[in-house]
FIKOLZA-1660 file (N, C-alpha, C; in steps of 0.1 Angstrom, whole numbers, plus 5000, padded with zeros to 4 digits):
% residues 119
   i   px   py   pz ch aa at
   1 2516 8738 1901  A  M  N
   1 2519 8744 1888  A  M CA
   1 2515 8759 1889  A  M  C
   2 2524 8768 1887  A  R  N
   2 2521 8782 1888  A  R CA
   2 2527 8788 1875  A  R  C
   3 2518 8789 1865  A  L  N
   3 2522 8794 1852  A  L CA
   3 2521 8809 1852  A  L  C
   4 2511 8815 1859  A  V  N
   4 2508 8829 1858  A  V CA
   4 2512 8835 1872  A  V  C
   5 2522 8843 1873  A  E  N
   5 2526 8849 1885  A  E CA
   5 2529 8864 1883  A  E  C
   6 2525 8872 1891  A  V  N
   6 2529 8886 1891  A  V CA
   6 2531 8891 1905  A  V  C
   7 2537 8902 1907  A  V  N
   7 2538 8908 1920  A  V CA
   7 2526 8916 1922  A  V  C
   8 2519 8913 1933  A  G  N
   8 2506 8920 1937  A  G CA
   8 2509 8934 1944  A  G  C
   9 2498 8940 1948  A  Q  N
   9 2499 8953 1954  A  Q CA
   9 2507 8952 1967  A  Q  C
  10 2506 8941 1974  A  D  N
  10 2513 8940 1987  A  D CA
  10 2527 8934 1985  A  D  C
  11 2532 8934 1973  A  D  N
  11 2545 8929 1969  A  D CA
  11 2546 8914 1970  A  D  C
  12 2535 8907 1971  A  G  N
  12 2535 8893 1971  A  G CA
  12 2532 8887 1957  A  G  C
  13 2535 8875 1955  A  V  N
  13 2532 8868 1942  A  V CA
  13 2517 8864 1942  A  V  C
  14 2511 8867 1931  A  R  N
  14 2497 8863 1929  A  R CA
  14 2495 8853 1918  A  R  C
  15 2486 8844 1920  A  T  N
  15 2483 8835 1909  A  T CA
  15 2467 8835 1908  A  T  C
  16 2463 8832 1896  A  W  N
  16 2448 8832 1893  A  W CA
  16 2445 8818 1887  A  W  C
  17 2434 8812 1892  A  F  N
  17 2430 8799 1886  A  F CA
  17 2415 8797 1889  A  F  C
  18 2410 8788 1882  A  R  N
  18 2396 8784 1885  A  R CA
  18 2395 8769 1886  A  R  C
  19 2385 8765 1893  A  T  N
  19 2382 8751 1895  A  T CA
  19 2367 8749 1895  A  T  C
  20 2363 8737 1894  A  Y  N
  20 2348 8734 1893  A  Y CA
  20 2344 8725 1904  A  Y  C
  21 2334 8728 1911  A  C  N
  21 2328 8720 1922  A  C CA
  21 2315 8714 1917  A  C  C
  22 2317 8701 1913  A  E  N
  22 2306 8694 1907  A  E CA
  22 2294 8692 1916  A  E  C
  23 2296 8690 1929  A  D  N
  23 2285 8688 1938  A  D CA
  23 2276 8700 1939  A  D  C
  24 2282 8712 1937  A  E  N
  24 2274 8724 1939  A  E CA
  24 2271 8731 1925  A  E  C
  25 2277 8725 1914  A  D  N
  25 2276 8731 1901  A  D CA
  25 2281 8746 1901  A  D  C
  26 2293 8747 1907  A  L  N
  26 2299 8761 1908  A  L CA
  26 2313 8761 1902  A  L  C
  27 2316 8772 1895  A  W  N
  27 2329 8775 1891  A  W CA
  27 2335 8784 1901  A  W  C
  28 2346 8781 1907  A  L  N
  28 2353 8789 1917  A  L CA
  28 2365 8795 1911  A  L  C
  29 2366 8808 1912  A  Y  N
  29 2377 8816 1907  A  Y CA
  29 2385 8822 1918  A  Y  C
  30 2398 8820 1918  A  F  N
  30 2407 8825 1929  A  F CA
  30 2418 8834 1924  A  F  C
  31 2420 8844 1932  A  E  N
  31 2433 8851 1932  A  E CA
  31 2440 8847 1945  A  E  C
  32 2451 8840 1943  A  A  N
  32 2458 8834 1955  A  A CA
  32 2471 8842 1958  A  A  C
  33 2473 8845 1970  A  G  N
  33 2486 8851 1974  A  G CA
  33 2497 8841 1976  A  G  C
  34 2509 8846 1979  A  D  N
  34 2520 8837 1980  A  D CA
  34 2520 8828 1992  A  D  C
  35 2511 8831 2001  A  E  N
  35 2509 8822 2012  A  E CA
  35 2499 8811 2010  A  E  C
  36 2494 8810 1998  A  G  N
  36 2484 8800 1994  A  G CA
  36 2470 8802 1998  A  G  C
  37 2467 8814 2003  A  R  N
  37 2453 8818 2007  A  R CA
  37 2447 8827 1996  A  R  C
  38 2433 8826 1996  A  A  N
  38 2426 8835 1987  A  A CA
  38 2427 8849 1990  A  A  C
  39 2431 8857 1981  A  A  N
  39 2431 8872 1983  A  A CA
  39 2418 8877 1978  A  A  C
  40 2412 8871 1968  A  R  N
  40 2399 8873 1963  A  R CA
  40 2393 8860 1958  A  R  C
  41 2380 8859 1958  A  Q  N
  41 2374 8847 1954  A  Q CA
  41 2360 8851 1947  A  Q  C
  42 2357 8845 1936  A  A  N
  42 2344 8847 1930  A  A CA
  42 2339 8833 1926  A  A  C
  43 2326 8831 1928  A  E  N
  43 2319 8818 1924  A  E CA
  43 2308 8821 1915  A  E  C
  44 2307 8813 1905  A  V  N
  44 2297 8814 1894  A  V CA
  44 2289 8801 1893  A  V  C
  45 2276 8802 1893  A  R  N
  45 2268 8789 1891  A  R CA
  45 2270 8785 1877  A  R  C
  46 2272 8772 1875  A  G  N
  46 2274 8766 1862  A  G CA
  46 2262 8766 1853  A  G  C
  47 2250 8764 1859  A  E  N
  47 2238 8763 1851  A  E CA
  47 2233 8776 1844  A  E  C
  48 2235 8787 1851  A  D  N
  48 2231 8800 1845  A  D CA
  48 2241 8811 1845  A  D  C
  49 2253 8807 1849  A  S  N
  49 2265 8817 1849  A  S CA
  49 2262 8829 1858  A  S  C
  50 2254 8827 1868  A  Q  N
  50 2250 8837 1878  A  Q CA
  50 2261 8838 1889  A  Q  C
  51 2267 8849 1891  A  P  N
  51 2277 8851 1902  A  P CA
  51 2270 8849 1916  A  P  C
  52 2276 8842 1925  A  V  N
  52 2270 8840 1938  A  V CA
  52 2280 8845 1949  A  V  C
  53 2292 8847 1946  A  T  N
  53 2302 8851 1956  A  T CA
  53 2313 8860 1949  A  T  C
  54 2316 8871 1955  A  A  N
  54 2328 8879 1951  A  A CA
  54 2333 8886 1963  A  A  C
  55 2341 8879 1970  A  A  N
  55 2346 8883 1984  A  A CA
  55 2361 8884 1985  A  A  C
  56 2365 8892 1995  A  S  N
  56 2379 8894 1997  A  S CA
  56 2381 8895 2012  A  S  C
  57 2391 8887 2018  A  P  N
  57 2393 8888 2032  A  P CA
  57 2397 8902 2037  A  P  C
  58 2404 8909 2029  A  A  N
  58 2408 8923 2032  A  A CA
  58 2396 8932 2034  A  A  C
  59 2386 8930 2026  A  E  N
  59 2374 8938 2027  A  E CA
  59 2366 8934 2039  A  E  C
  60 2365 8921 2042  A  V  N
  60 2358 8917 2054  A  V CA
  60 2364 8922 2066  A  V  C
  61 2377 8921 2067  A  V  N
  61 2384 8926 2079  A  V CA
  61 2383 8942 2080  A  V  C
  62 2384 8949 2069  A  H  N
  62 2382 8963 2069  A  H CA
  62 2368 8967 2074  A  H  C
  63 2358 8960 2069  A  V  N
  63 2344 8963 2073  A  V CA
  63 2342 8960 2088  A  V  C
  64 2347 8949 2092  A  R  N
  64 2346 8945 2107  A  R CA
  64 2353 8955 2116  A  R  C
  65 2365 8959 2112  A  D  N
  65 2373 8968 2120  A  D CA
  65 2367 8982 2121  A  D  C
  66 2361 8987 2110  A  R  N
  66 2356 9000 2109  A  R CA
  66 2341 9001 2113  A  R  C
  67 2333 8991 2110  A  A  N
  67 2319 8992 2113  A  A CA
  67 2313 8981 2122  A  A  C
  68 2321 8971 2126  A  G  N
  68 2316 8961 2135  A  G CA
  68 2311 8948 2129  A  G  C
  69 2307 8939 2138  A  L  N
  69 2303 8926 2133  A  L CA
  69 2290 8926 2125  A  L  C
  70 2281 8934 2129  A  A  N
  70 2268 8935 2121  A  A CA
  70 2271 8938 2107  A  A  C
  71 2279 8949 2105  A  A  N
  71 2283 8953 2091  A  A CA
  71 2290 8942 2084  A  A  C
  72 2299 8935 2091  A  M  N
  72 2306 8924 2085  A  M CA
  72 2296 8913 2080  A  M  C
  73 2287 8910 2088  A  G  N
  73 2276 8900 2085  A  G CA
  73 2269 8904 2072  A  G  C
  74 2265 8917 2071  A  R  N
  74 2258 8922 2059  A  R CA
  74 2267 8921 2047  A  R  C
  75 2280 8924 2049  A  C  N
  75 2289 8923 2038  A  C CA
  75 2290 8908 2033  A  C  C
  76 2291 8899 2042  A  E  N
  76 2291 8885 2038  A  E CA
  76 2278 8880 2032  A  E  C
  77 2267 8885 2037  A  R  N
  77 2254 8881 2030  A  R CA
  77 2253 8886 2016  A  R  C
  78 2259 8898 2014  A  Q  N
  78 2258 8904 2000  A  Q CA
  78 2268 8898 1991  A  Q  C
  79 2280 8896 1995  A  Y  N
  79 2291 8892 1986  A  Y CA
  79 2295 8877 1988  A  Y  C
  80 2290 8870 1998  A  G  N
  80 2294 8856 2000  A  G CA
  80 2305 8855 2010  A  G  C
  81 2309 8842 2013  A  V  N
  81 2319 8839 2022  A  V CA
  81 2330 8832 2015  A  V  C
  82 2342 8835 2019  A  L  N
  82 2354 8829 2013  A  L CA
  82 2356 8815 2017  A  L  C
  83 2363 8807 2008  A  A  N
  83 2367 8794 2012  A  A CA
  83 2377 8795 2024  A  A  C
  84 2376 8786 2033  A  E  N
  84 2385 8786 2044  A  E CA
  84 2398 8778 2041  A  E  C
  85 2409 8783 2047  A  G  N
  85 2422 8776 2046  A  G CA
  85 2428 8779 2033  A  G  C
  86 2440 8772 2031  A  P  N
  86 2448 8774 2018  A  P CA
  86 2440 8769 2006  A  P  C
  87 2442 8776 1995  A  V  N
  87 2436 8772 1982  A  V CA
  87 2445 8764 1973  A  V  C
  88 2458 8763 1977  A  D  N
  88 2468 8757 1968  A  D CA
  88 2464 8743 1963  A  D  C
  89 2458 8734 1971  A  G  N
  89 2455 8721 1966  A  G CA
  89 2444 8721 1956  A  G  C
  90 2436 8731 1955  A  R  N
  90 2425 8732 1946  A  R CA
  90 2430 8733 1931  A  R  C
  91 2443 8737 1929  A  Q  N
  91 2448 8739 1916  A  Q CA
  91 2451 8725 1910  A  Q  C
  92 2451 8715 1918  A  D  N
  92 2453 8701 1912  A  D CA
  92 2440 8693 1910  A  D  C
  93 2429 8699 1913  A  Q  N
  93 2416 8692 1911  A  Q CA
  93 2413 8691 1896  A  Q  C
  94 2404 8681 1893  A  P  N
  94 2400 8679 1879  A  P CA
  94 2393 8692 1875  A  P  C
  95 2395 8696 1862  A  R  N
  95 2389 8708 1856  A  R CA
  95 2395 8721 1861  A  R  C
  96 2405 8720 1870  A  A  N
  96 2412 8733 1874  A  A CA
  96 2421 8738 1863  A  A  C
  97 2422 8751 1862  A  A  N
  97 2430 8757 1851  A  A CA
  97 2435 8770 1856  A  A  C
  98 2448 8773 1852  A  E  N
  98 2453 8787 1854  A  E CA
  98 2445 8796 1845  A  E  C
  99 2443 8808 1850  A  I  N
  99 2437 8819 1841  A  I CA
  99 2446 8831 1842  A  I  C
 100 2444 8841 1833  A  C  N
 100 2452 8853 1834  A  C CA
 100 2445 8863 1843  A  C  C
 101 2453 8872 1847  A  A  N
 101 2448 8883 1856  A  A CA
 101 2437 8891 1850  A  A  C
 102 2437 8893 1837  A  E  N
 102 2427 8900 1830  A  E CA
 102 2413 8893 1831  A  E  C
 103 2414 8880 1829  A  E  N
 103 2401 8872 1829  A  E CA
 103 2396 8873 1843  A  E  C
 104 2404 8871 1854  A  F  N
 104 2399 8872 1867  A  F CA
 104 2393 8886 1870  A  F  C
 105 2400 8897 1866  A  E  N
 105 2395 8910 1868  A  E CA
 105 2381 8912 1861  A  E  C
 106 2380 8907 1849  A  R  N
 106 2367 8909 1842  A  R CA
 106 2356 8902 1850  A  R  C
 107 2358 8889 1854  A  L  N
 107 2349 8882 1861  A  L CA
 107 2346 8888 1875  A  L  C
 108 2356 8893 1882  A  W  N
 108 2354 8899 1895  A  W CA
 108 2345 8912 1894  A  W  C
 109 2348 8920 1884  A  T  N
 109 2341 8932 1882  A  T CA
 109 2326 8929 1879  A  T  C
 110 2324 8920 1870  A  E  N
 110 2310 8916 1867  A  E CA
 110 2303 8910 1879  A  E  C
 111 2309 8902 1887  A  A  N
 111 2303 8896 1899  A  A CA
 111 2300 8906 1909  A  A  C
 112 2309 8916 1911  A  R  N
 112 2306 8926 1921  A  R CA
 112 2295 8935 1917  A  R  C
 113 2294 8938 1904  A  R  N
 113 2282 8946 1899  A  R CA
 113 2269 8938 1901  A  R  C
 114 2269 8926 1897  A  T  N
 114 2257 8918 1899  A  T CA
 114 2253 8916 1913  A  T  C
 115 2262 8915 1922  A  L  N
 115 2259 8914 1936  A  L CA
 115 2256 8927 1943  A  L  C
 116 2257 8938 1936  A  G  N
 116 2253 8951 1941  A  G CA
 116 2263 8960 1947  A  G  C
 117 2276 8958 1942  A  G  N
 117 2286 8967 1947  A  G CA
 117 2295 8971 1936  A  G  C
 118 2306 8978 1940  A  S  N
 118 2315 8982 1930  A  S CA
 118 2327 8972 1930  A  S  C
 119 2334 8973 1919  A  A  N
 119 2345 8963 1918  A  A CA
 119 2357 8965 1927  A  A  C
% end
């Protein structure tokens, strides 16, 4: 189900959705590209709404290529690690829901600020 789609900066289709991981009490927010992989991901703890992840694979690759593996490790410790593999199946999980781009951007900006960086 892809109710919200727009053309992203890389001319690919983007969708935004959230899902809940009950085992970890985390809300996971995804901006997914047309290949079904996370373009950006934010995670927020359910109990206190504290952001714990706000990561992007493009940023991780950029940091690795420009500054090396040590800098990439620092980036991952500060902003968290992305879910591996495609995220498409997560849209069908219980409590999953499509969200609008504006909601994702608001959450992303807040999470990045909380984790110590810019949006």
